[in-house]
Gaussian input, Z-matrix of N, CA and C with variables (Angstrom, degrees):
# hf/3-21g

backbone

0 1
 N
 C     1     B1
 C     2     B2     1     A1
 N     3     B3     2     A2     1     D1
 C     4     B4     3     A3     2     D2
 C     5     B5     4     A4     3     D3
 N     6     B6     5     A5     4     D4
 C     7     B7     6     A6     5     D5
 C     8     B8     7     A7     6     D6
 N     9     B9     8     A8     7     D7
 C    10    B10     9     A9     8     D8
 C    11    B11    10    A10     9     D9
 N    12    B12    11    A11    10    D10
 C    13    B13    12    A12    11    D11
 C    14    B14    13    A13    12    D12
 N    15    B15    14    A14    13    D13
 C    16    B16    15    A15    14    D14
 C    17    B17    16    A16    15    D15
 N    18    B18    17    A17    16    D16
 C    19    B19    18    A18    17    D17
 C    20    B20    19    A19    18    D18
 N    21    B21    20    A20    19    D19
 C    22    B22    21    A21    20    D20
 C    23    B23    22    A22    21    D21
 N    24    B24    23    A23    22    D22
 C    25    B25    24    A24    23    D23
 C    26    B26    25    A25    24    D24
 N    27    B27    26    A26    25    D25
 C    28    B28    27    A27    26    D26
 C    29    B29    28    A28    27    D27
 N    30    B30    29    A29    28    D28
 C    31    B31    30    A30    29    D29
 C    32    B32    31    A31    30    D30
 N    33    B33    32    A32    31    D31
 C    34    B34    33    A33    32    D32
 C    35    B35    34    A34    33    D33
 N    36    B36    35    A35    34    D34
 C    37    B37    36    A36    35    D35
 C    38    B38    37    A37    36    D36
 N    39    B39    38    A38    37    D37
 C    40    B40    39    A39    38    D38
 C    41    B41    40    A40    39    D39
 N    42    B42    41    A41    40    D40
 C    43    B43    42    A42    41    D41
 C    44    B44    43    A43    42    D42
 N    45    B45    44    A44    43    D43
 C    46    B46    45    A45    44    D44
 C    47    B47    46    A46    45    D45
 N    48    B48    47    A47    46    D46
 C    49    B49    48    A48    47    D47
 C    50    B50    49    A49    48    D48
 N    51    B51    50    A50    49    D49
 C    52    B52    51    A51    50    D50
 C    53    B53    52    A52    51    D51
 N    54    B54    53    A53    52    D52
 C    55    B55    54    A54    53    D53
 C    56    B56    55    A55    54    D54
 N    57    B57    56    A56    55    D55
 C    58    B58    57    A57    56    D56
 C    59    B59    58    A58    57    D57
 N    60    B60    59    A59    58    D58
 C    61    B61    60    A60    59    D59
 C    62    B62    61    A61    60    D60
 N    63    B63    62    A62    61    D61
 C    64    B64    63    A63    62    D62
 C    65    B65    64    A64    63    D63
 N    66    B66    65    A65    64    D64
 C    67    B67    66    A66    65    D65
 C    68    B68    67    A67    66    D66
 N    69    B69    68    A68    67    D67
 C    70    B70    69    A69    68    D68
 C    71    B71    70    A70    69    D69
 N    72    B72    71    A71    70    D70
 C    73    B73    72    A72    71    D71
 C    74    B74    73    A73    72    D72
 N    75    B75    74    A74    73    D73
 C    76    B76    75    A75    74    D74
 C    77    B77    76    A76    75    D75
 N    78    B78    77    A77    76    D76
 C    79    B79    78    A78    77    D77
 C    80    B80    79    A79    78    D78
 N    81    B81    80    A80    79    D79
 C    82    B82    81    A81    80    D80
 C    83    B83    82    A82    81    D81
 N    84    B84    83    A83    82    D82
 C    85    B85    84    A84    83    D83
 C    86    B86    85    A85    84    D84
 N    87    B87    86    A86    85    D85
 C    88    B88    87    A87    86    D86
 C    89    B89    88    A88    87    D87
 N    90    B90    89    A89    88    D88
 C    91    B91    90    A90    89    D89
 C    92    B92    91    A91    90    D90
 N    93    B93    92    A92    91    D91
 C    94    B94    93    A93    92    D92
 C    95    B95    94    A94    93    D93
 N    96    B96    95    A95    94    D94
 C    97    B97    96    A96    95    D95
 C    98    B98    97    A97    96    D96
 N    99    B99    98    A98    97    D97
 C   100   B100    99    A99    98    D98
 C   101   B101   100   A100    99    D99
 N   102   B102   101   A101   100   D100
 C   103   B103   102   A102   101   D101
 C   104   B104   103   A103   102   D102
 N   105   B105   104   A104   103   D103
 C   106   B106   105   A105   104   D104
 C   107   B107   106   A106   105   D105
 N   108   B108   107   A107   106   D106
 C   109   B109   108   A108   107   D107
 C   110   B110   109   A109   108   D108
 N   111   B111   110   A110   109   D109
 C   112   B112   111   A111   110   D110
 C   113   B113   112   A112   111   D111
 N   114   B114   113   A113   112   D112
 C   115   B115   114   A114   113   D113
 C   116   B116   115   A115   114   D114
 N   117   B117   116   A116   115   D115
 C   118   B118   117   A117   116   D116
 C   119   B119   118   A118   117   D117
 N   120   B120   119   A119   118   D118
 C   121   B121   120   A120   119   D119
 C   122   B122   121   A121   120   D120
 N   123   B123   122   A122   121   D121
 C   124   B124   123   A123   122   D122
 C   125   B125   124   A124   123   D123
 N   126   B126   125   A125   124   D124
 C   127   B127   126   A126   125   D125
 C   128   B128   127   A127   126   D126
 N   129   B129   128   A128   127   D127
 C   130   B130   129   A129   128   D128
 C   131   B131   130   A130   129   D129
 N   132   B132   131   A131   130   D130
 C   133   B133   132   A132   131   D131
 C   134   B134   133   A133   132   D132
 N   135   B135   134   A134   133   D133
 C   136   B136   135   A135   134   D134
 C   137   B137   136   A136   135   D135
 N   138   B138   137   A137   136   D136
 C   139   B139   138   A138   137   D137
 C   140   B140   139   A139   138   D138
 N   141   B141   140   A140   139   D139
 C   142   B142   141   A141   140   D140
 C   143   B143   142   A142   141   D141
 N   144   B144   143   A143   142   D142
 C   145   B145   144   A144   143   D143
 C   146   B146   145   A145   144   D144
 N   147   B147   146   A146   145   D145
 C   148   B148   147   A147   146   D146
 C   149   B149   148   A148   147   D147
 N   150   B150   149   A149   148   D148
 C   151   B151   150   A150   149   D149
 C   152   B152   151   A151   150   D150
 N   153   B153   152   A152   151   D151
 C   154   B154   153   A153   152   D152
 C   155   B155   154   A154   153   D153
 N   156   B156   155   A155   154   D154
 C   157   B157   156   A156   155   D155
 C   158   B158   157   A157   156   D156
 N   159   B159   158   A158   157   D157
 C   160   B160   159   A159   158   D158
 C   161   B161   160   A160   159   D159
 N   162   B162   161   A161   160   D160
 C   163   B163   162   A162   161   D161
 C   164   B164   163   A163   162   D162
 N   165   B165   164   A164   163   D163
 C   166   B166   165   A165   164   D164
 C   167   B167   166   A166   165   D165
 N   168   B168   167   A167   166   D166
 C   169   B169   168   A168   167   D167
 C   170   B170   169   A169   168   D168
 N   171   B171   170   A170   169   D169
 C   172   B172   171   A171   170   D170
 C   173   B173   172   A172   171   D171
 N   174   B174   173   A173   172   D172
 C   175   B175   174   A174   173   D173
 C   176   B176   175   A175   174   D174
 N   177   B177   176   A176   175   D175
 C   178   B178   177   A177   176   D176
 C   179   B179   178   A178   177   D177
 N   180   B180   179   A179   178   D178
 C   181   B181   180   A180   179   D179
 C   182   B182   181   A181   180   D180
 N   183   B183   182   A182   181   D181
 C   184   B184   183   A183   182   D182
 C   185   B185   184   A184   183   D183
 N   186   B186   185   A185   184   D184
 C   187   B187   186   A186   185   D185
 C   188   B188   187   A187   186   D186
 N   189   B189   188   A188   187   D187
 C   190   B190   189   A189   188   D188
 C   191   B191   190   A190   189   D189
 N   192   B192   191   A191   190   D190
 C   193   B193   192   A192   191   D191
 C   194   B194   193   A193   192   D192
 N   195   B195   194   A194   193   D193
 C   196   B196   195   A195   194   D194
 C   197   B197   196   A196   195   D195
 N   198   B198   197   A197   196   D196
 C   199   B199   198   A198   197   D197
 C   200   B200   199   A199   198   D198
 N   201   B201   200   A200   199   D199
 C   202   B202   201   A201   200   D200
 C   203   B203   202   A202   201   D201
 N   204   B204   203   A203   202   D202
 C   205   B205   204   A204   203   D203
 C   206   B206   205   A205   204   D204
 N   207   B207   206   A206   205   D205
 C   208   B208   207   A207   206   D206
 C   209   B209   208   A208   207   D207
 N   210   B210   209   A209   208   D208
 C   211   B211   210   A210   209   D209
 C   212   B212   211   A211   210   D210
 N   213   B213   212   A212   211   D211
 C   214   B214   213   A213   212   D212
 C   215   B215   214   A214   213   D213
 N   216   B216   215   A215   214   D214
 C   217   B217   216   A216   215   D215
 C   218   B218   217   A217   216   D216
 N   219   B219   218   A218   217   D217
 C   220   B220   219   A219   218   D218
 C   221   B221   220   A220   219   D219
 N   222   B222   221   A221   220   D220
 C   223   B223   222   A222   221   D221
 C   224   B224   223   A223   222   D222
 N   225   B225   224   A224   223   D223
 C   226   B226   225   A225   224   D224
 C   227   B227   226   A226   225   D225
 N   228   B228   227   A227   226   D226
 C   229   B229   228   A228   227   D227
 C   230   B230   229   A229   228   D228
 N   231   B231   230   A230   229   D229
 C   232   B232   231   A231   230   D230
 C   233   B233   232   A232   231   D231
 N   234   B234   233   A233   232   D232
 C   235   B235   234   A234   233   D233
 C   236   B236   235   A235   234   D234
 N   237   B237   236   A236   235   D235
 C   238   B238   237   A237   236   D236
 C   239   B239   238   A238   237   D237
 N   240   B240   239   A239   238   D238
 C   241   B241   240   A240   239   D239
 C   242   B242   241   A241   240   D240
 N   243   B243   242   A242   241   D241
 C   244   B244   243   A243   242   D242
 C   245   B245   244   A244   243   D243
 N   246   B246   245   A245   244   D244
 C   247   B247   246   A246   245   D245
 C   248   B248   247   A247   246   D246
 N   249   B249   248   A248   247   D247
 C   250   B250   249   A249   248   D248
 C   251   B251   250   A250   249   D249
 N   252   B252   251   A251   250   D250
 C   253   B253   252   A252   251   D251
 C   254   B254   253   A253   252   D252
 N   255   B255   254   A254   253   D253
 C   256   B256   255   A255   254   D254
 C   257   B257   256   A256   255   D255

   B1=1.4378
   B2=1.5329
   B3=1.2998
   B4=1.4592
   B5=1.5202
   B6=1.3060
   B7=1.4571
   B8=1.5152
   B9=1.3400
   B10=1.4553
   B11=1.5210
   B12=1.3204
   B13=1.4633
   B14=1.5246
   B15=1.3180
   B16=1.4558
   B17=1.5239
   B18=1.3121
   B19=1.4617
   B20=1.5280
   B21=1.3411
   B22=1.4630
   B23=1.5294
   B24=1.3144
   B25=1.4613
   B26=1.5074
   B27=1.3163
   B28=1.4509
   B29=1.5218
   B30=1.3183
   B31=1.4564
   B32=1.5264
   B33=1.3231
   B34=1.4631
   B35=1.5167
   B36=1.3160
   B37=1.4590
   B38=1.5076
   B39=1.3217
   B40=1.4566
   B41=1.5128
   B42=1.3320
   B43=1.4574
   B44=1.5197
   B45=1.3242
   B46=1.4630
   B47=1.5222
   B48=1.2721
   B49=1.4605
   B50=1.5162
   B51=1.3093
   B52=1.4584
   B53=1.5277
   B54=1.3162
   B55=1.4623
   B56=1.5139
   B57=1.3255
   B58=1.4688
   B59=1.5165
   B60=1.3056
   B61=1.4671
   B62=1.5186
   B63=1.3178
   B64=1.4644
   B65=1.5174
   B66=1.3263
   B67=1.4642
   B68=1.5148
   B69=1.3144
   B70=1.4618
   B71=1.5249
   B72=1.3077
   B73=1.4737
   B74=1.5250
   B75=1.3132
   B76=1.4503
   B77=1.5264
   B78=1.3299
   B79=1.4485
   B80=1.5265
   B81=1.3085
   B82=1.4615
   B83=1.5273
   B84=1.3181
   B85=1.4614
   B86=1.5176
   B87=1.3269
   B88=1.4565
   B89=1.5211
   B90=1.3238
   B91=1.4586
   B92=1.5138
   B93=1.3022
   B94=1.4535
   B95=1.5219
   B96=1.3089
   B97=1.4594
   B98=1.5136
   B99=1.3133
   B100=1.4574
   B101=1.5215
   B102=1.3169
   B103=1.4622
   B104=1.5169
   B105=1.3143
   B106=1.4615
   B107=1.5248
   B108=1.3086
   B109=1.4538
   B110=1.5231
   B111=1.3242
   B112=1.4622
   B113=1.5234
   B114=1.2988
   B115=1.4544
   B116=1.5280
   B117=1.3331
   B118=1.4567
   B119=1.5191
   B120=1.3196
   B121=1.4629
   B122=1.5234
   B123=1.3344
   B124=1.4627
   B125=1.5242
   B126=1.3179
   B127=1.4591
   B128=1.5305
   B129=1.3168
   B130=1.4626
   B131=1.5299
   B132=1.3338
   B133=1.4631
   B134=1.5232
   B135=1.3376
   B136=1.4650
   B137=1.5169
   B138=1.3109
   B139=1.4482
   B140=1.5132
   B141=1.3251
   B142=1.4675
   B143=1.5262
   B144=1.3305
   B145=1.4652
   B146=1.5221
   B147=1.3223
   B148=1.4582
   B149=1.5223
   B150=1.3357
   B151=1.4568
   B152=1.5273
   B153=1.3295
   B154=1.4469
   B155=1.5180
   B156=1.3113
   B157=1.4519
   B158=1.5119
   B159=1.2949
   B160=1.4585
   B161=1.5175
   B162=1.3104
   B163=1.4625
   B164=1.5331
   B165=1.3216
   B166=1.4714
   B167=1.5288
   B168=1.3076
   B169=1.4707
   B170=1.5260
   B171=1.3239
   B172=1.4669
   B173=1.5240
   B174=1.3028
   B175=1.4671
   B176=1.5242
   B177=1.3068
   B178=1.4622
   B179=1.5233
   B180=1.3150
   B181=1.4577
   B182=1.5333
   B183=1.3188
   B184=1.4653
   B185=1.5359
   B186=1.3327
   B187=1.4676
   B188=1.5287
   B189=1.3337
   B190=1.4693
   B191=1.5222
   B192=1.3025
   B193=1.4585
   B194=1.5234
   B195=1.3229
   B196=1.4583
   B197=1.5135
   B198=1.3045
   B199=1.4607
   B200=1.5253
   B201=1.3227
   B202=1.4703
   B203=1.5243
   B204=1.3094
   B205=1.4513
   B206=1.5093
   B207=1.3247
   B208=1.4658
   B209=1.5231
   B210=1.3117
   B211=1.4588
   B212=1.5214
   B213=1.3181
   B214=1.4617
   B215=1.5204
   B216=1.3151
   B217=1.4580
   B218=1.5236
   B219=1.3117
   B220=1.4643
   B221=1.5314
   B222=1.3166
   B223=1.4585
   B224=1.5319
   B225=1.3176
   B226=1.4702
   B227=1.5197
   B228=1.3370
   B229=1.4632
   B230=1.5363
   B231=1.3256
   B232=1.4548
   B233=1.5168
   B234=1.3209
   B235=1.4770
   B236=1.5214
   B237=1.3256
   B238=1.4684
   B239=1.5258
   B240=1.3126
   B241=1.4704
   B242=1.5224
   B243=1.3228
   B244=1.4627
   B245=1.5299
   B246=1.3281
   B247=1.4713
   B248=1.5264
   B249=1.3152
   B250=1.4629
   B251=1.5223
   B252=1.3412
   B253=1.4609
   B254=1.5184
   B255=1.3158
   B256=1.4621
   B257=1.4487
   A1=107.75
   A2=116.75
   A3=120.20
   A4=109.26
   A5=115.40
   A6=121.42
   A7=107.56
   A8=115.42
   A9=119.51
   A10=108.75
   A11=117.51
   A12=119.18
   A13=111.10
   A14=115.54
   A15=122.02
   A16=108.24
   A17=117.16
   A18=121.73
   A19=111.95
   A20=118.54
   A21=120.33
   A22=112.37
   A23=117.43
   A24=120.99
   A25=109.74
   A26=116.06
   A27=121.01
   A28=108.86
   A29=117.42
   A30=118.75
   A31=110.27
   A32=115.77
   A33=120.64
   A34=108.27
   A35=116.77
   A36=121.67
   A37=109.54
   A38=116.48
   A39=121.44
   A40=111.30
   A41=117.59
   A42=121.22
   A43=112.36
   A44=117.56
   A45=120.54
   A46=111.15
   A47=120.21
   A48=123.28
   A49=108.69
   A50=116.41
   A51=119.08
   A52=108.38
   A53=116.27
   A54=120.64
   A55=112.53
   A56=117.01
   A57=120.68
   A58=110.39
   A59=117.35
   A60=120.44
   A61=110.61
   A62=117.08
   A63=119.89
   A64=110.74
   A65=117.10
   A66=120.63
   A67=111.64
   A68=118.27
   A69=120.58
   A70=112.59
   A71=117.10
   A72=120.51
   A73=111.98
   A74=117.78
   A75=121.69
   A76=110.67
   A77=115.31
   A78=121.72
   A79=108.06
   A80=117.41
   A81=121.68
   A82=109.59
   A83=115.87
   A84=121.70
   A85=106.92
   A86=116.09
   A87=121.18
   A88=108.40
   A89=116.52
   A90=121.30
   A91=110.31
   A92=116.31
   A93=122.09
   A94=109.54
   A95=115.65
   A96=121.41
   A97=106.76
   A98=116.60
   A99=121.48
   A100=109.33
   A101=116.10
   A102=121.64
   A103=108.28
   A104=116.46
   A105=121.07
   A106=109.15
   A107=115.52
   A108=120.93
   A109=106.98
   A110=115.68
   A111=120.64
   A112=109.87
   A113=116.57
   A114=122.34
   A115=109.81
   A116=116.08
   A117=121.62
   A118=109.20
   A119=117.20
   A120=121.92
   A121=112.38
   A122=116.81
   A123=120.58
   A124=110.28
   A125=115.31
   A126=121.28
   A127=110.47
   A128=117.03
   A129=122.18
   A130=113.19
   A131=117.85
   A132=119.57
   A133=114.30
   A134=118.66
   A135=120.31
   A136=109.29
   A137=117.70
   A138=122.11
   A139=114.52
   A140=118.45
   A141=121.08
   A142=110.50
   A143=115.28
   A144=120.83
   A145=110.34
   A146=116.10
   A147=120.67
   A148=111.58
   A149=117.59
   A150=121.46
   A151=109.89
   A152=115.71
   A153=121.20
   A154=109.98
   A155=116.41
   A156=121.45
   A157=115.28
   A158=119.77
   A159=121.72
   A160=111.67
   A161=115.31
   A162=120.88
   A163=109.46
   A164=117.79
   A165=120.34
   A166=111.97
   A167=115.95
   A168=124.64
   A169=114.59
   A170=118.71
   A171=119.53
   A172=111.53
   A173=118.15
   A174=121.68
   A175=109.99
   A176=114.65
   A177=120.15
   A178=109.89
   A179=114.42
   A180=121.64
   A181=107.08
   A182=119.12
   A183=119.82
   A184=113.44
   A185=117.68
   A186=120.33
   A187=109.66
   A188=116.71
   A189=120.74
   A190=111.10
   A191=116.58
   A192=121.05
   A193=112.75
   A194=117.72
   A195=121.25
   A196=113.54
   A197=117.17
   A198=120.62
   A199=110.51
   A200=116.91
   A201=120.50
   A202=111.24
   A203=115.29
   A204=121.41
   A205=114.53
   A206=117.58
   A207=119.30
   A208=109.20
   A209=115.57
   A210=120.89
   A211=110.41
   A212=117.75
   A213=119.75
   A214=112.09
   A215=115.11
   A216=122.71
   A217=106.98
   A218=116.97
   A219=120.16
   A220=110.04
   A221=115.33
   A222=122.45
   A223=108.37
   A224=116.82
   A225=121.33
   A226=112.24
   A227=118.08
   A228=120.61
   A229=110.59
   A230=117.29
   A231=120.54
   A232=111.31
   A233=116.93
   A234=120.86
   A235=109.90
   A236=116.49
   A237=120.60
   A238=110.25
   A239=117.57
   A240=121.50
   A241=110.87
   A242=117.21
   A243=120.86
   A244=111.19
   A245=116.25
   A246=119.86
   A247=110.09
   A248=116.93
   A249=120.15
   A250=111.70
   A251=116.41
   A252=120.41
   A253=111.33
   A254=116.19
   A255=121.24
   A256=110.34
   D1=126.40
   D2=178.83
   D3=-108.80
   D4=146.56
   D5=-179.94
   D6=-112.89
   D7=124.69
   D8=178.81
   D9=-104.34
   D10=138.78
   D11=179.86
   D12=-69.65
   D13=148.11
   D14=178.13
   D15=-79.45
   D16=119.03
   D17=-175.83
   D18=-68.60
   D19=-22.85
   D20=-177.53
   D21=-79.57
   D22=-16.50
   D23=179.96
   D24=-85.43
   D25=137.75
   D26=178.55
   D27=-107.38
   D28=147.87
   D29=177.28
   D30=-69.84
   D31=149.16
   D32=179.64
   D33=-79.11
   D34=94.80
   D35=179.75
   D36=-125.28
   D37=165.91
   D38=179.23
   D39=-68.72
   D40=-21.31
   D41=-178.43
   D42=-79.29
   D43=-7.23
   D44=-176.44
   D45=-62.89
   D46=-101.99
   D47=178.28
   D48=-118.87
   D49=135.54
   D50=174.53
   D51=-77.41
   D52=167.29
   D53=-179.64
   D54=-60.68
   D55=-35.81
   D56=179.71
   D57=-66.82
   D58=-42.35
   D59=179.25
   D60=-65.70
   D61=-38.15
   D62=178.46
   D63=-67.69
   D64=-41.36
   D65=-178.84
   D66=-68.07
   D67=-28.21
   D68=-178.32
   D69=-71.25
   D70=-10.82
   D71=177.58
   D72=-79.06
   D73=-13.62
   D74=-175.83
   D75=-105.58
   D76=153.90
   D77=177.58
   D78=-114.00
   D79=128.67
   D80=178.89
   D81=-77.40
   D82=128.03
   D83=176.96
   D84=-123.07
   D85=120.36
   D86=-176.43
   D87=-116.48
   D88=127.43
   D89=179.17
   D90=-115.63
   D91=154.52
   D92=178.54
   D93=-117.49
   D94=136.66
   D95=173.86
   D96=-113.39
   D97=119.40
   D98=-173.70
   D99=-113.41
   D100=131.74
   D101=176.26
   D102=-113.52
   D103=134.19
   D104=177.99
   D105=-130.21
   D106=155.54
   D107=175.24
   D108=-111.05
   D109=109.45
   D110=-179.02
   D111=-84.97
   D112=154.86
   D113=-178.26
   D114=-85.79
   D115=74.87
   D116=178.32
   D117=-122.60
   D118=158.85
   D119=-179.13
   D120=-89.14
   D121=-16.90
   D122=-178.62
   D123=-128.03
   D124=169.76
   D125=179.85
   D126=-71.19
   D127=170.75
   D128=-173.72
   D129=-66.38
   D130=-40.91
   D131=-172.66
   D132=-117.35
   D133=10.88
   D134=176.75
   D135=-152.91
   D136=179.25
   D137=-177.27
   D138=-96.17
   D139=11.66
   D140=180.00
   D141=-70.14
   D142=141.02
   D143=179.84
   D144=-67.51
   D145=155.25
   D146=179.88
   D147=-111.90
   D148=26.47
   D149=178.64
   D150=-64.99
   D151=147.20
   D152=179.80
   D153=-106.81
   D154=155.77
   D155=173.24
   D156=101.11
   D157=-1.12
   D158=-179.81
   D159=-87.09
   D160=-176.39
   D161=177.22
   D162=-66.70
   D163=152.13
   D164=-179.42
   D165=-63.15
   D166=141.88
   D167=172.31
   D168=61.86
   D169=30.10
   D170=177.24
   D171=-99.29
   D172=-19.76
   D173=179.35
   D174=-101.37
   D175=60.49
   D176=-179.17
   D177=-131.19
   D178=162.34
   D179=177.44
   D180=-147.43
   D181=177.76
   D182=179.10
   D183=-58.16
   D184=-32.10
   D185=178.65
   D186=-69.11
   D187=-46.35
   D188=179.32
   D189=-59.33
   D190=-38.64
   D191=-177.28
   D192=-82.07
   D193=-7.55
   D194=178.62
   D195=70.02
   D196=32.71
   D197=-179.06
   D198=-72.09
   D199=145.36
   D200=179.90
   D201=-59.63
   D202=138.30
   D203=177.89
   D204=89.66
   D205=-9.24
   D206=178.86
   D207=-82.20
   D208=135.17
   D209=-176.86
   D210=-110.55
   D211=116.23
   D212=179.93
   D213=-73.55
   D214=148.24
   D215=174.10
   D216=-119.78
   D217=126.18
   D218=-176.03
   D219=-73.60
   D220=143.43
   D221=-179.95
   D222=-78.19
   D223=112.52
   D224=-175.53
   D225=-63.63
   D226=-37.29
   D227=179.14
   D228=-65.59
   D229=-36.99
   D230=178.13
   D231=-65.84
   D232=-39.76
   D233=177.72
   D234=-64.14
   D235=-43.54
   D236=179.26
   D237=-61.72
   D238=-43.22
   D239=179.46
   D240=-65.07
   D241=-40.07
   D242=179.70
   D243=-65.39
   D244=-38.81
   D245=178.47
   D246=-65.48
   D247=-37.89
   D248=178.26
   D249=-64.95
   D250=-34.67
   D251=178.93
   D252=-68.54
   D253=-29.55
   D254=177.80
   D255=89.89

C-alpha cells in the first residue's frame, strides 16, 4: 500500500501566512446589549410588583420562577414605552 501526499495541503512553515494576513480574512462584528429600567409598576412578563427593599424572593410567581405550564403575559405599558424609545 502506498501513500501519496495530498497536493492541496501546505506544510506548516513560517512562510505560509503571517498573523496579519490571517486576521484580514475575518470581519469584526460588534453588538450592543442595552438594559433599561422602564417606569412601570409591574415586571415585564407578569403582574408581580417591582418594589425594592422587601425580603428576598417575596415578589415572585410561577411565571417569575419559570415553572412549567406558566404562561407569561407581556406588560403593555412596557411595550408602549419601548416603542417610544425607538
